[in-house]
mmCIF file of the N, C-alpha and C atoms, coordinates in Angstrom:
data_MODEL
# 
_entry.id   MODEL 
# 
loop_
_atom_site.group_PDB 
_atom_site.id 
_atom_site.type_symbol 
_atom_site.label_atom_id 
_atom_site.label_alt_id 
_atom_site.label_comp_id 
_atom_site.label_asym_id 
_atom_site.label_entity_id 
_atom_site.label_seq_id 
_atom_site.pdbx_PDB_ins_code 
_atom_site.Cartn_x 
_atom_site.Cartn_y 
_atom_site.Cartn_z 
_atom_site.occupancy 
_atom_site.B_iso_or_equiv 
_atom_site.pdbx_formal_charge 
_atom_site.auth_seq_id 
_atom_site.auth_comp_id 
_atom_site.auth_asym_id 
_atom_site.auth_atom_id 
_atom_site.pdbx_PDB_model_num 
ATOM 1   N N  . MET A 1 1  ? 14.312 -124.132 47.883 1.00 0.00 ? 1  MET A N  1 
ATOM 2   C CA . MET A 1 1  ? 14.966 -124.769 46.760 1.00 0.00 ? 1  MET A CA 1 
ATOM 3   C C  . MET A 1 1  ? 14.217 -126.064 46.427 1.00 0.00 ? 1  MET A C  1 
ATOM 4   N N  . ILE A 1 2  ? 14.051 -126.273 45.126 1.00 0.00 ? 2  ILE A N  1 
ATOM 5   C CA . ILE A 1 2  ? 13.440 -127.494 44.633 1.00 0.00 ? 2  ILE A CA 1 
ATOM 6   C C  . ILE A 1 2  ? 14.573 -128.476 44.327 1.00 0.00 ? 2  ILE A C  1 
ATOM 7   N N  . ILE A 1 3  ? 14.415 -129.736 44.714 1.00 0.00 ? 3  ILE A N  1 
ATOM 8   C CA . ILE A 1 3  ? 15.471 -130.735 44.523 1.00 0.00 ? 3  ILE A CA 1 
ATOM 9   C C  . ILE A 1 3  ? 14.958 -131.852 43.628 1.00 0.00 ? 3  ILE A C  1 
ATOM 10  N N  . SER A 1 4  ? 15.742 -132.163 42.591 1.00 0.00 ? 4  SER A N  1 
ATOM 11  C CA . SER A 1 4  ? 15.419 -133.275 41.697 1.00 0.00 ? 4  SER A CA 1 
ATOM 12  C C  . SER A 1 4  ? 16.511 -134.334 41.823 1.00 0.00 ? 4  SER A C  1 
ATOM 13  N N  . THR A 1 5  ? 16.103 -135.538 42.183 1.00 0.00 ? 5  THR A N  1 
ATOM 14  C CA . THR A 1 5  ? 17.067 -136.634 42.290 1.00 0.00 ? 5  THR A CA 1 
ATOM 15  C C  . THR A 1 5  ? 16.983 -137.565 41.079 1.00 0.00 ? 5  THR A C  1 
ATOM 16  N N  . THR A 1 6  ? 16.257 -137.152 40.045 1.00 0.00 ? 6  THR A N  1 
ATOM 17  C CA . THR A 1 6  ? 16.193 -137.922 38.808 1.00 0.00 ? 6  THR A CA 1 
ATOM 18  C C  . THR A 1 6  ? 17.188 -137.330 37.815 1.00 0.00 ? 6  THR A C  1 
ATOM 19  N N  . ASP A 1 7  ? 18.168 -138.121 37.420 1.00 0.00 ? 7  ASP A N  1 
ATOM 20  C CA . ASP A 1 7  ? 19.171 -137.670 36.451 1.00 0.00 ? 7  ASP A CA 1 
ATOM 21  C C  . ASP A 1 7  ? 18.442 -137.347 35.148 1.00 0.00 ? 7  ASP A C  1 
ATOM 22  N N  . PRO A 1 8  ? 18.490 -136.092 34.667 1.00 0.00 ? 8  PRO A N  1 
ATOM 23  C CA . PRO A 1 8  ? 17.746 -135.726 33.464 1.00 0.00 ? 8  PRO A CA 1 
ATOM 24  C C  . PRO A 1 8  ? 18.307 -136.338 32.178 1.00 0.00 ? 8  PRO A C  1 
ATOM 25  N N  . ILE A 1 9  ? 19.498 -136.894 32.229 1.00 0.00 ? 9  ILE A N  1 
ATOM 26  C CA . ILE A 1 9  ? 20.080 -137.524 31.045 1.00 0.00 ? 9  ILE A CA 1 
ATOM 27  C C  . ILE A 1 9  ? 19.608 -138.971 30.921 1.00 0.00 ? 9  ILE A C  1 
ATOM 28  N N  . THR A 1 10 ? 19.629 -139.721 32.018 1.00 0.00 ? 10 THR A N  1 
ATOM 29  C CA . THR A 1 10 ? 19.255 -141.136 31.978 1.00 0.00 ? 10 THR A CA 1 
ATOM 30  C C  . THR A 1 10 ? 17.853 -141.405 32.513 1.00 0.00 ? 10 THR A C  1 
ATOM 31  N N  . LEU A 1 11 ? 17.268 -140.418 33.193 1.00 0.00 ? 11 LEU A N  1 
ATOM 32  C CA . LEU A 1 11 ? 15.962 -140.535 33.843 1.00 0.00 ? 11 LEU A CA 1 
ATOM 33  C C  . LEU A 1 11 ? 15.944 -141.613 34.931 1.00 0.00 ? 11 LEU A C  1 
ATOM 34  N N  . VAL A 1 12 ? 17.104 -141.848 35.525 1.00 0.00 ? 12 VAL A N  1 
ATOM 35  C CA . VAL A 1 12 ? 17.250 -142.805 36.615 1.00 0.00 ? 12 VAL A CA 1 
ATOM 36  C C  . VAL A 1 12 ? 17.282 -142.040 37.934 1.00 0.00 ? 12 VAL A C  1 
ATOM 37  N N  . ASP A 1 13 ? 16.564 -142.548 38.949 1.00 0.00 ? 13 ASP A N  1 
ATOM 38  C CA . ASP A 1 13 ? 16.597 -141.928 40.267 1.00 0.00 ? 13 ASP A CA 1 
ATOM 39  C C  . ASP A 1 13 ? 17.971 -142.153 40.892 1.00 0.00 ? 13 ASP A C  1 
ATOM 40  N N  . VAL A 1 14 ? 18.566 -141.077 41.408 1.00 0.00 ? 14 VAL A N  1 
ATOM 41  C CA . VAL A 1 14 ? 19.919 -141.129 41.973 1.00 0.00 ? 14 VAL A CA 1 
ATOM 42  C C  . VAL A 1 14 ? 19.840 -141.496 43.456 1.00 0.00 ? 14 VAL A C  1 
ATOM 43  N N  . PRO A 1 15 ? 20.358 -142.686 43.819 1.00 0.00 ? 15 PRO A N  1 
ATOM 44  C CA . PRO A 1 15 ? 20.360 -143.062 45.234 1.00 0.00 ? 15 PRO A CA 1 
ATOM 45  C C  . PRO A 1 15 ? 21.452 -142.290 45.982 1.00 0.00 ? 15 PRO A C  1 
ATOM 46  N N  . ASN A 1 16 ? 21.232 -141.986 47.232 1.00 0.00 ? 16 ASN A N  1 
ATOM 47  C CA . ASN A 1 16 ? 22.205 -141.232 48.036 1.00 0.00 ? 16 ASN A CA 1 
ATOM 48  C C  . ASN A 1 16 ? 22.702 -139.991 47.292 1.00 0.00 ? 16 ASN A C  1 
ATOM 49  N N  . PRO A 1 17 ? 21.800 -139.084 46.942 1.00 0.00 ? 17 PRO A N  1 
ATOM 50  C CA . PRO A 1 17 ? 22.185 -137.939 46.110 1.00 0.00 ? 17 PRO A CA 1 
ATOM 51  C C  . PRO A 1 17 ? 23.315 -137.091 46.690 1.00 0.00 ? 17 PRO A C  1 
ATOM 52  N N  . GLU A 1 18 ? 23.442 -137.049 48.012 1.00 0.00 ? 18 GLU A N  1 
ATOM 53  C CA . GLU A 1 18 ? 24.488 -136.215 48.615 1.00 0.00 ? 18 GLU A CA 1 
ATOM 54  C C  . GLU A 1 18 ? 25.897 -136.663 48.227 1.00 0.00 ? 18 GLU A C  1 
ATOM 55  N N  . THR A 1 19 ? 26.021 -137.854 47.640 1.00 0.00 ? 19 THR A N  1 
ATOM 56  C CA . THR A 1 19 ? 27.336 -138.353 47.217 1.00 0.00 ? 19 THR A CA 1 
ATOM 57  C C  . THR A 1 19 ? 27.537 -138.236 45.703 1.00 0.00 ? 19 THR A C  1 
ATOM 58  N N  . HIS A 1 20 ? 26.617 -137.555 45.017 1.00 0.00 ? 20 HIS A N  1 
ATOM 59  C CA . HIS A 1 20 ? 26.680 -137.447 43.559 1.00 0.00 ? 20 HIS A CA 1 
ATOM 60  C C  . HIS A 1 20 ? 26.824 -135.983 43.126 1.00 0.00 ? 20 HIS A C  1 
ATOM 61  N N  . PRO A 1 21 ? 27.298 -135.787 41.878 1.00 0.00 ? 21 PRO A N  1 
ATOM 62  C CA . PRO A 1 21 ? 27.429 -134.419 41.372 1.00 0.00 ? 21 PRO A CA 1 
ATOM 63  C C  . PRO A 1 21 ? 26.057 -133.774 41.159 1.00 0.00 ? 21 PRO A C  1 
ATOM 64  N N  . PHE A 1 22 ? 26.042 -132.439 41.198 1.00 0.00 ? 22 PHE A N  1 
ATOM 65  C CA . PHE A 1 22 ? 24.792 -131.710 41.013 1.00 0.00 ? 22 PHE A CA 1 
ATOM 66  C C  . PHE A 1 22 ? 25.070 -130.341 40.410 1.00 0.00 ? 22 PHE A C  1 
ATOM 67  N N  . VAL A 1 23 ? 24.024 -129.693 39.913 1.00 0.00 ? 23 VAL A N  1 
ATOM 68  C CA . VAL A 1 23 ? 24.074 -128.291 39.513 1.00 0.00 ? 23 VAL A CA 1 
ATOM 69  C C  . VAL A 1 23 ? 22.868 -127.604 40.131 1.00 0.00 ? 23 VAL A C  1 
ATOM 70  N N  . VAL A 1 24 ? 22.973 -126.296 40.316 1.00 0.00 ? 24 VAL A N  1 
ATOM 71  C CA . VAL A 1 24 ? 21.860 -125.495 40.806 1.00 0.00 ? 24 VAL A CA 1 
ATOM 72  C C  . VAL A 1 24 ? 21.497 -124.506 39.709 1.00 0.00 ? 24 VAL A C  1 
ATOM 73  N N  . GLU A 1 25 ? 20.247 -124.568 39.269 1.00 0.00 ? 25 GLU A N  1 
ATOM 74  C CA . GLU A 1 25 ? 19.733 -123.655 38.253 1.00 0.00 ? 25 GLU A CA 1 
ATOM 75  C C  . GLU A 1 25 ? 18.844 -122.634 38.944 1.00 0.00 ? 25 GLU A C  1 
ATOM 76  N N  . GLY A 1 26 ? 19.114 -121.352 38.760 1.00 0.00 ? 26 GLY A N  1 
ATOM 77  C CA . GLY A 1 26 ? 18.304 -120.312 39.351 1.00 0.00 ? 26 GLY A CA 1 
ATOM 78  C C  . GLY A 1 26 ? 18.772 -119.930 40.741 1.00 0.00 ? 26 GLY A C  1 
ATOM 79  N N  . GLU A 1 27 ? 17.936 -119.106 41.397 1.00 0.00 ? 27 GLU A N  1 
ATOM 80  C CA . GLU A 1 27 ? 18.281 -118.587 42.716 1.00 0.00 ? 27 GLU A CA 1 
ATOM 81  C C  . GLU A 1 27 ? 17.064 -118.598 43.628 1.00 0.00 ? 27 GLU A C  1 
ATOM 82  N N  . GLY A 1 28 ? 17.322 -118.529 44.918 1.00 0.00 ? 28 GLY A N  1 
ATOM 83  C CA . GLY A 1 28 ? 16.252 -118.403 45.905 1.00 0.00 ? 28 GLY A CA 1 
ATOM 84  C C  . GLY A 1 28 ? 15.415 -119.658 46.057 1.00 0.00 ? 28 GLY A C  1 
ATOM 85  N N  . GLU A 1 29 ? 14.176 -119.445 46.527 1.00 0.00 ? 29 GLU A N  1 
ATOM 86  C CA . GLU A 1 29 ? 13.306 -120.585 46.804 1.00 0.00 ? 29 GLU A CA 1 
ATOM 87  C C  . GLU A 1 29 ? 12.872 -121.320 45.540 1.00 0.00 ? 29 GLU A C  1 
ATOM 88  N N  . ASN A 1 30 ? 12.970 -120.682 44.381 1.00 0.00 ? 30 ASN A N  1 
ATOM 89  C CA . ASN A 1 30 ? 12.617 -121.338 43.125 1.00 0.00 ? 30 ASN A CA 1 
ATOM 90  C C  . ASN A 1 30 ? 13.811 -121.963 42.418 1.00 0.00 ? 30 ASN A C  1 
ATOM 91  N N  . ALA A 1 31 ? 14.972 -121.930 43.050 1.00 0.00 ? 31 ALA A N  1 
ATOM 92  C CA . ALA A 1 31 ? 16.155 -122.557 42.458 1.00 0.00 ? 31 ALA A CA 1 
ATOM 93  C C  . ALA A 1 31 ? 15.910 -124.062 42.356 1.00 0.00 ? 31 ALA A C  1 
ATOM 94  N N  . LEU A 1 32 ? 16.550 -124.678 41.367 1.00 0.00 ? 32 LEU A N  1 
ATOM 95  C CA . LEU A 1 32 ? 16.404 -126.115 41.149 1.00 0.00 ? 32 LEU A CA 1 
ATOM 96  C C  . LEU A 1 32 ? 17.768 -126.779 41.286 1.00 0.00 ? 32 LEU A C  1 
ATOM 97  N N  . LYS A 1 33 ? 17.883 -127.701 42.230 1.00 0.00 ? 33 LYS A N  1 
ATOM 98  C CA . LYS A 1 33 ? 19.109 -128.475 42.430 1.00 0.00 ? 33 LYS A CA 1 
ATOM 99  C C  . LYS A 1 33 ? 18.902 -129.825 41.750 1.00 0.00 ? 33 LYS A C  1 
ATOM 100 N N  . ILE A 1 34 ? 19.740 -130.115 40.755 1.00 0.00 ? 34 ILE A N  1 
ATOM 101 C CA . ILE A 1 34 ? 19.593 -131.324 39.952 1.00 0.00 ? 34 ILE A CA 1 
ATOM 102 C C  . ILE A 1 34 ? 20.774 -132.249 40.219 1.00 0.00 ? 34 ILE A C  1 
ATOM 103 N N  . TYR A 1 35 ? 20.490 -133.467 40.639 1.00 0.00 ? 35 TYR A N  1 
ATOM 104 C CA . TYR A 1 35 ? 21.534 -134.459 40.878 1.00 0.00 ? 35 TYR A CA 1 
ATOM 105 C C  . TYR A 1 35 ? 21.723 -135.346 39.653 1.00 0.00 ? 35 TYR A C  1 
ATOM 106 N N  . PHE A 1 36 ? 22.958 -135.826 39.468 1.00 0.00 ? 36 PHE A N  1 
ATOM 107 C CA . PHE A 1 36 ? 23.317 -136.668 38.330 1.00 0.00 ? 36 PHE A CA 1 
ATOM 108 C C  . PHE A 1 36 ? 23.950 -137.958 38.819 1.00 0.00 ? 36 PHE A C  1 
ATOM 109 N N  . GLU A 1 37 ? 23.840 -139.003 38.004 1.00 0.00 ? 37 GLU A N  1 
ATOM 110 C CA . GLU A 1 37 ? 24.473 -140.285 38.348 1.00 0.00 ? 37 GLU A CA 1 
ATOM 111 C C  . GLU A 1 37 ? 25.990 -140.167 38.356 1.00 0.00 ? 37 GLU A C  1 
ATOM 112 N N  . ASN A 1 38 ? 26.535 -139.349 37.444 1.00 0.00 ? 38 ASN A N  1 
ATOM 113 C CA . ASN A 1 38 ? 27.993 -139.233 37.334 1.00 0.00 ? 38 ASN A CA 1 
ATOM 114 C C  . ASN A 1 38 ? 28.371 -137.902 36.682 1.00 0.00 ? 38 ASN A C  1 
ATOM 115 N N  . GLU A 1 39 ? 29.661 -137.598 36.671 1.00 0.00 ? 39 GLU A N  1 
ATOM 116 C CA . GLU A 1 39 ? 30.163 -136.341 36.103 1.00 0.00 ? 39 GLU A CA 1 
ATOM 117 C C  . GLU A 1 39 ? 29.918 -136.264 34.595 1.00 0.00 ? 39 GLU A C  1 
ATOM 118 N N  . ASP A 1 40 ? 29.992 -137.406 33.903 1.00 0.00 ? 40 ASP A N  1 
ATOM 119 C CA . ASP A 1 40 ? 29.746 -137.396 32.450 1.00 0.00 ? 40 ASP A CA 1 
ATOM 120 C C  . ASP A 1 40 ? 28.337 -136.898 32.141 1.00 0.00 ? 40 ASP A C  1 
ATOM 121 N N  . ASN A 1 41 ? 27.344 -137.377 32.887 1.00 0.00 ? 41 ASN A N  1 
ATOM 122 C CA . ASN A 1 41 ? 25.968 -136.932 32.672 1.00 0.00 ? 41 ASN A CA 1 
ATOM 123 C C  . ASN A 1 41 ? 25.816 -135.455 33.011 1.00 0.00 ? 41 ASN A C  1 
ATOM 124 N N  . LYS A 1 42 ? 26.475 -135.020 34.073 1.00 0.00 ? 42 LYS A N  1 
ATOM 125 C CA . LYS A 1 42 ? 26.434 -133.605 34.447 1.00 0.00 ? 42 LYS A CA 1 
ATOM 126 C C  . LYS A 1 42 ? 27.021 -132.753 33.320 1.00 0.00 ? 42 LYS A C  1 
ATOM 127 N N  . ASN A 1 43 ? 28.152 -133.172 32.769 1.00 0.00 ? 43 ASN A N  1 
ATOM 128 C CA . ASN A 1 43 ? 28.786 -132.425 31.686 1.00 0.00 ? 43 ASN A CA 1 
ATOM 129 C C  . ASN A 1 43 ? 27.942 -132.433 30.417 1.00 0.00 ? 43 ASN A C  1 
ATOM 130 N N  . THR A 1 44 ? 27.278 -133.553 30.151 1.00 0.00 ? 44 THR A N  1 
ATOM 131 C CA . THR A 1 44 ? 26.360 -133.608 29.007 1.00 0.00 ? 44 THR A CA 1 
ATOM 132 C C  . THR A 1 44 ? 25.247 -132.595 29.191 1.00 0.00 ? 44 THR A C  1 
ATOM 133 N N  . TYR A 1 45 ? 24.674 -132.553 30.384 1.00 0.00 ? 45 TYR A N  1 
ATOM 134 C CA . TYR A 1 45 ? 23.605 -131.605 30.692 1.00 0.00 ? 45 TYR A CA 1 
ATOM 135 C C  . TYR A 1 45 ? 24.084 -130.163 30.510 1.00 0.00 ? 45 TYR A C  1 
ATOM 136 N N  . LEU A 1 46 ? 25.261 -129.868 31.040 1.00 0.00 ? 46 LEU A N  1 
ATOM 137 C CA . LEU A 1 46 ? 25.790 -128.506 30.941 1.00 0.00 ? 46 LEU A CA 1 
ATOM 138 C C  . LEU A 1 46 ? 26.123 -128.127 29.501 1.00 0.00 ? 46 LEU A C  1 
ATOM 139 N N  . GLY A 1 47 ? 26.328 -129.114 28.640 1.00 0.00 ? 47 GLY A N  1 
ATOM 140 C CA . GLY A 1 47 ? 26.653 -128.845 27.244 1.00 0.00 ? 47 GLY A CA 1 
ATOM 141 C C  . GLY A 1 47 ? 25.443 -128.629 26.351 1.00 0.00 ? 47 GLY A C  1 
ATOM 142 N N  . ILE A 1 48 ? 24.249 -128.838 26.884 1.00 0.00 ? 48 ILE A N  1 
ATOM 143 C CA . ILE A 1 48 ? 23.034 -128.647 26.088 1.00 0.00 ? 48 ILE A CA 1 
ATOM 144 C C  . ILE A 1 48 ? 22.780 -127.153 25.922 1.00 0.00 ? 48 ILE A C  1 
ATOM 145 N N  . GLU A 1 49 ? 22.666 -126.722 24.665 1.00 0.00 ? 49 GLU A N  1 
ATOM 146 C CA . GLU A 1 49 ? 22.410 -125.306 24.399 1.00 0.00 ? 49 GLU A CA 1 
ATOM 147 C C  . GLU A 1 49 ? 20.937 -125.002 24.626 1.00 0.00 ? 49 GLU A C  1 
ATOM 148 N N  . VAL A 1 50 ? 20.678 -123.834 25.188 1.00 0.00 ? 50 VAL A N  1 
ATOM 149 C CA . VAL A 1 50 ? 19.322 -123.390 25.470 1.00 0.00 ? 50 VAL A CA 1 
ATOM 150 C C  . VAL A 1 50 ? 19.017 -122.195 24.581 1.00 0.00 ? 50 VAL A C  1 
ATOM 151 N N  . GLU A 1 51 ? 17.830 -122.207 23.969 1.00 0.00 ? 51 GLU A N  1 
ATOM 152 C CA . GLU A 1 51 ? 17.419 -121.078 23.157 1.00 0.00 ? 51 GLU A CA 1 
ATOM 153 C C  . GLU A 1 51 ? 16.596 -120.113 24.003 1.00 0.00 ? 51 GLU A C  1 
ATOM 154 N N  . TYR A 1 52 ? 16.940 -118.850 23.934 1.00 0.00 ? 52 TYR A N  1 
ATOM 155 C CA . TYR A 1 52 ? 16.207 -117.816 24.637 1.00 0.00 ? 52 TYR A CA 1 
ATOM 156 C C  . TYR A 1 52 ? 15.509 -116.934 23.612 1.00 0.00 ? 52 TYR A C  1 
ATOM 157 N N  . PRO A 1 53 ? 14.348 -116.388 23.967 1.00 0.00 ? 53 PRO A N  1 
ATOM 158 C CA . PRO A 1 53 ? 13.627 -115.553 23.008 1.00 0.00 ? 53 PRO A CA 1 
ATOM 159 C C  . PRO A 1 53 ? 14.322 -114.229 22.709 1.00 0.00 ? 53 PRO A C  1 
ATOM 160 N N  . GLY A 1 54 ? 15.252 -113.804 23.531 1.00 0.00 ? 54 GLY A N  1 
ATOM 161 C CA . GLY A 1 54 ? 15.969 -112.555 23.289 1.00 0.00 ? 54 GLY A CA 1 
ATOM 162 C C  . GLY A 1 54 ? 15.236 -111.350 23.827 1.00 0.00 ? 54 GLY A C  1 
ATOM 163 N N  . GLU A 1 55 ? 15.885 -110.192 23.673 1.00 0.00 ? 55 GLU A N  1 
ATOM 164 C CA . GLU A 1 55 ? 15.326 -108.950 24.202 1.00 0.00 ? 55 GLU A CA 1 
ATOM 165 C C  . GLU A 1 55 ? 14.086 -108.499 23.452 1.00 0.00 ? 55 GLU A C  1 
ATOM 166 N N  . ASP A 1 56 ? 13.961 -108.876 22.187 1.00 0.00 ? 56 ASP A N  1 
ATOM 167 C CA . ASP A 1 56 ? 12.821 -108.434 21.397 1.00 0.00 ? 56 ASP A CA 1 
ATOM 168 C C  . ASP A 1 56 ? 11.681 -109.454 21.423 1.00 0.00 ? 56 ASP A C  1 
ATOM 169 N N  . PHE A 1 57 ? 11.529 -110.163 22.542 1.00 0.00 ? 57 PHE A N  1 
ATOM 170 C CA . PHE A 1 57 ? 10.514 -111.206 22.666 1.00 0.00 ? 57 PHE A CA 1 
ATOM 171 C C  . PHE A 1 57 ? 9.112  -110.675 22.390 1.00 0.00 ? 57 PHE A C  1 
ATOM 172 N N  . GLU A 1 58 ? 8.745  -109.524 22.976 1.00 0.00 ? 58 GLU A N  1 
ATOM 173 C CA . GLU A 1 58 ? 7.410  -108.967 22.758 1.00 0.00 ? 58 GLU A CA 1 
ATOM 174 C C  . GLU A 1 58 ? 7.199  -108.630 21.297 1.00 0.00 ? 58 GLU A C  1 
ATOM 175 N N  . THR A 1 59 ? 8.225  -108.084 20.651 1.00 0.00 ? 59 THR A N  1 
ATOM 176 C CA . THR A 1 59 ? 8.122  -107.768 19.222 1.00 0.00 ? 59 THR A CA 1 
ATOM 177 C C  . THR A 1 59 ? 7.903  -109.035 18.427 1.00 0.00 ? 59 THR A C  1 
ATOM 178 N N  . ASN A 1 60 ? 8.611  -110.091 18.778 1.00 0.00 ? 60 ASN A N  1 
ATOM 179 C CA . ASN A 1 60 ? 8.464  -111.354 18.072 1.00 0.00 ? 60 ASN A CA 1 
ATOM 180 C C  . ASN A 1 60 ? 7.064  -111.936 18.251 1.00 0.00 ? 60 ASN A C  1 
ATOM 181 N N  . LEU A 1 61 ? 6.440  -111.734 19.416 1.00 0.00 ? 61 LEU A N  1 
ATOM 182 C CA . LEU A 1 61 ? 5.090  -112.222 19.613 1.00 0.00 ? 61 LEU A CA 1 
ATOM 183 C C  . LEU A 1 61 ? 4.101  -111.456 18.744 1.00 0.00 ? 61 LEU A C  1 
ATOM 184 N N  . ASP A 1 62 ? 4.309  -110.142 18.586 1.00 0.00 ? 62 ASP A N  1 
ATOM 185 C CA . ASP A 1 62 ? 3.431  -109.321 17.778 1.00 0.00 ? 62 ASP A CA 1 
ATOM 186 C C  . ASP A 1 62 ? 3.647  -109.562 16.285 1.00 0.00 ? 62 ASP A C  1 
ATOM 187 N N  . ASN A 1 63 ? 4.855  -109.901 15.915 1.00 0.00 ? 63 ASN A N  1 
ATOM 188 C CA . ASN A 1 63 ? 5.191  -110.092 14.507 1.00 0.00 ? 63 ASN A CA 1 
ATOM 189 C C  . ASN A 1 63 ? 6.052  -111.357 14.376 1.00 0.00 ? 63 ASN A C  1 
ATOM 190 N N  . PRO A 1 64 ? 5.396  -112.514 14.269 1.00 0.00 ? 64 PRO A N  1 
ATOM 191 C CA . PRO A 1 64 ? 6.156  -113.763 14.282 1.00 0.00 ? 64 PRO A CA 1 
ATOM 192 C C  . PRO A 1 64 ? 7.017  -114.020 13.051 1.00 0.00 ? 64 PRO A C  1 
ATOM 193 N N  . ILE A 1 65 ? 6.936  -113.163 12.055 1.00 0.00 ? 65 ILE A N  1 
ATOM 194 C CA . ILE A 1 65 ? 7.740  -113.365 10.826 1.00 0.00 ? 65 ILE A CA 1 
ATOM 195 C C  . ILE A 1 65 ? 9.141  -112.876 11.019 1.00 0.00 ? 65 ILE A C  1 
# 
């Protein structure tokens, strides 16, 4: 597991991360554990929408229109 102690919302290093909220993105050895300064920042992070290329990703690469 990869561990990030930098809050992605404030870009501040989180001291004593074991006492702060976190989320785990992914699974296995490539999973990413992200620590936050507080629950508000964690909730802000979780509220960010992510765009995915969808099932027709290869088609979109061949025909970008």
